[in-house]
N, C-alpha and C positions, 0 to 999 in steps of 0.2 A: 255375170251374176251367179254367185255361188248359192247353194241351198235351194236348188230348183224344185225340190220336193217339199219345201216348207208350205204350211197351209196358206200363207198369203202370197206365195210366189207368183201365182197367175195374175193377181191384181197388180203386183209390182211390175211384172213383165208388160202388162197393158200400159202402165205409166211410161215405161221406157220406150215403148213403140210409138209414143206420141212425139218423140224427138226425131226430126228428119235427119237422115244421114248417119244415124246410129246403127252400127252393126252389132248384134247381140249374140254372145255365146253363153248358154246356160250350162252350169256345172252342177253335178250332184253325185253322191256315192251310189245311187241306185241306177244301174245301167239300163233298166227297163222303164225309166220315168217317161210319162206320157209326153213331156215337153220335148223329148228328143225327136218326136215325130211331127213337131210343129215347125213353123217357119223361122227357126233360129238355129245357130250352130249348137252342138252339144258335146260336152266332154264328161267322161266318168272320172271322178277323183276320189281319193280315200277320204274317210271321215276326218274331221279337223283334229281329232285326238290321235290319229295315226302319225307316227314319226316321219313318214314319207310325204305327208300332206304338203309342207312348204316346198319341197323339191319338185313335186308334180305341178304345183301351181306355177312355179317359176318356169318350168319347161313349157307349159301351155302358153304362158304370156310371151315367151320368146318366139315360139313357133308361130303363133297367131298374131303377133304384134299387138297385144292388148294394150289399150291406152289407159284403162281404168278398171278397177275391181270393185264391185258392189257386193259385199258379203251380207248374207241374210241369217247366218248361223252364229250364235254367241260363242260357241266353242272354237270357232275358226279365227276369232279376232286376235288373240294373243299369238298363235302360230304365224298368222299373216304379219302381225306387227314385228315379229322377230326377223323378217326378211324385207322390211320396208326399204332399207338402203339399197339392197340388191335390186328390188323391183324398180325403184326410182332411177337407179343407175342405168337400167335398160329401157327406161321411158314409160314405165307403168305406174300410174298414180294410185294411191291407196288412201281414200278419204275417210279414215277412221281416227279415233282418239288415240293419244300416245299410250304406251304400254303401262306406265305407272298409274295413270287414271283408270285404265281398263281393269287392272288388278283390283282397284277399289270398287269400281262400279259393278263388277261381276260377283262380288262377295257382299251379300246384303248386310251382314253384321259389320264388316269393315266400313261399308258405305255409311251406315247410321252413325258409327263412331266418328268417322271423318267429318261428317256434316255437323254433328253435335259439337265437336271440337271447334269448328269454324263459326259457330254461333247461328247455324241455320236450324230452325225447329224441326224436329222429327217426332214420331210417336214415342211415348215412354216405352222403353225396351230393356231386355236383358239378353246377354249371350250366354248360352249354357252348353256344357259338354258332357254332363252326366244326368241320370234320372233324378238324383237328389237335387242337383242344381235346377232342374226343370220344375220340380215340385216347389222349391223355394221361390223361384221367379214367378210362377203362377200366383202364389200367395201374395208376394210383394206387390204384384200388379193389381191386387184387389179382387181376384176371382173368388167366389162366383158373383159377388156384387157388381163387379165390372167385367164386361166381356173381354176375353183374351184370345189371341190367335198365335200360331207359330208356323214357321217354315224353315227349311234348311238354309244355311248361309249361302250355299251354292246350289242352285237348281235352275231348271229351265221352265218357263211358263208357270203354271199353277201347281206343278208337281210338288207334293209334300205339304202344301198349304192346308191348314185345318183351323176351324173355329171351335173353341171349347164351349160346350153348352150342356148344362145339366137338365135343361128343359127340352132337349131334343127328344121327340117321340119316335122311338126306333121303328115302331110299326108304321107311323106316318111316313118316315123317311123311306122305308122299304117299298111301300105301295104307291106313294104319291110323288116321289122324287126320282129322277133318273140317277143311275149309279154314281155320277160324278158330283154329287152334293158334297159340301165342304164341312159339314158339322160332325163333331165327334164328342163323345162323353169323356169327361176327365179321367175316370178310372180306366177306360179303354185305351186312351192315349198313353197313360203311364205303363199299362201292360205291354203295349206294342213296342214302345220306345225302350223298355227294359229287356226285351226278348233277344236282342242281338247287340252288336257294336253300336254305341250311341253316336249319332251324327251331331256335328255342331249345329245348333238351332238358334234362330232369332225368335225370341218370345216377346210379344209386344201387345200393347192395348189394341183392341179392335176398333177401327174407325167406322161408325155406322152410317155416315152420310153419303152423298152422291160421289161417284168415282169418275175421274177424268183420265183418259189416255191422251198424252200431249205429244204431238209430233213436232220435232224441232229441226231447224237447219242452223248449224253452228259453224263458226269460222275461228279456229284457234282460240277457243274459250270465250268468244263473243257471240251472243244470240243474234241471228240474222232474221229468223222467222219462228214464231212460237204459236202453234195452233191447237187449242184444247178441243177434245171431243168428249162430250158427255156419253158415258157408257150406259145405255138404257137396257140392253140385254146382252148376255154373254153365254157362250157354250164352250165348255172346257177352257175357260180363260180367254177366249177369242170373241171380240165384239161382233155382234150380228145386227144390232140396231143402235143408233146414236144420233147425236146432233152436234154440229160444229158451233161452239159458243165462244163469244168474246168475253171471257172471264178474266178480268184484270188481276184479281188476286192470284189466280192460277198462273197467269203469264209472268207476273213479277216474281213469284216464288221460284218458278222454273228458271228464270233468267239468273237468279242468284246461284242456283245449282250448276248451271252451265259454266258460269264464270269460275266458281270454286274448283270444279273438276276439269276445267279447260277442255270441254267436249269439242269435238270437231266432226263435221259432216252431218249426216242424218243421225238422229238419236231420238229415243222415246223415253218419256218420263211418266210414270204412273203415280197419280196422287188421289187422295180421298179426303173428304171433309170429316173432321172430328166432331164429337158431340158439342164441343165449344163453338163450332162454326169455322175453326181454323183449318186451312188447307195444309195437309201434311203428306210426306212422301210414302209411297209403298215400295217402289223399286225403280231401277233405271235399266233400259235396254240401249246400250251404246252402239246402236246399229239401226238399220231400217226396220220399222215395225210392220207386222203383217197387214194391219188394217190401214196403213198409210194411203193406200189407193182410194179409200173412202173420201179423201179430200179432193179428188178430181171433181166431184160434184160441186165443191165450193170454190172451184177455179184455181186450185193449187196442186201442182205436180212436184212434190218434194224430192222424189228420186232424181228427176231430170234437173231440178235446181241444184242438187248436190253435184251431179256430173258437170253441169255448166260452171259452177263455182270452182271446182277442182281443176278444170281445164281452161280456166280464165276466158270462158265464153260469156259475152255480155248477157245480163238478165234484165228484161224490161220491167218497168213499174207495174204493168198489168199482170205480170206473172206472179207478183207477190200480193195482189189484192184479194183478200179473203171475202167470200160471200157468207158472212156470218148468218147463222140461223138455218143453214142447210142441214136437212135431216137425211139419213140413209138407212137402208135395210140391205143386208147381204143375203143372197139366196144361192142354193146349189145350182151348178151348171155342169154340163157334160163336155168331155173332150172325146172325140171318136178317132181311133187310129187303128 
C-alpha cells in the first residue's frame, strides 16, 4: 500500500487487515512515518513525481514478491501505469485504470469536456488560461446573480477551490470561520490570479445541494459496486460525518461515468445536487478514497474486494450487501511509538 502517510491511510490499513492471510507492506516518502513502527512491513520510496519512483517500486516488488499494489496517491498513478507490463511480467498486479483514462480523470477540465462530449451532464463550465478569460467566464456564467466557483484543472483534494461571493462578510469569515473556508470576493480573486503566472482553471456554476462521495468497485469499465455516502460534515475536504444512502439517481449517474471512462479497481466519484435537483459531477479520484473505510460499518470492505477481484479470489454475496442508512463519525485517534 503506497501513500502510507495519506490522511485516510490508517482506515484503509484497517480494511486490509480484515483479510486473512494478507501480508501488508506500507510505503511512503516519509522515512519517519508512524506506520513503520506498526505491525506491517515498511519501505521508504521517492515521491510519485520523482523520476526514480517507478524503478524503486519495481525493485521492492521483486525483492518482497509483492502480489498487488494498492496506490493511495493520485500523482503515483501514471508513473505506476507506465510500468504495468513490467510489474505484471514479474507477477505483481496493478488494479488501476488505464493510462488514457487516468490522463482525463486527473485533469478536471479535460474530464468535463470528455463527459460533455459523451452526452453525460456536467455543471455549466468554462476553461480559462488568462485573467481576461476568467473575467469573461465569470460574467457568462451569470455572476453575481448566479453563484460561481473555480479550481485548478490539476490539483489534489480541495487545493485551489474557491467560491466567488460578493456577500462574503470578511469580518465574519475572519472571526467565525476557520482559515480553510472557501469563500473569496471577486475582486480579490482577480487580483491574486493576475499577480503571477496564470494557471489553467475550471470555472463553473456552483452546485448548492447535498454532496455525495461515491466509493466504487469497477472491473474493466463495468460497475461492480457503487456506494454513495452523503457528506454531512467535512474538514479540509475530508468527510468527518456522513451517511451511506441508496440514492439511485447517484448510482445510475456514476455507472455511466464508469463505463465511459472504463474505470478499473477502486475509484471515487464526487457529485453534488444542482439547484434544479439534478446530480452532477464535481471530480473523480481514480484510486482508493481516504474515507472508503467508513463503509466497514455498512458491511462493505471495498479495498479487500478490489484485492480479491484482481487476484481472482471468490467474493461471497454477503460481502457485497450494503447496510443502507448506516451513519458514521470520524474521530481523532493516537498512535504511540
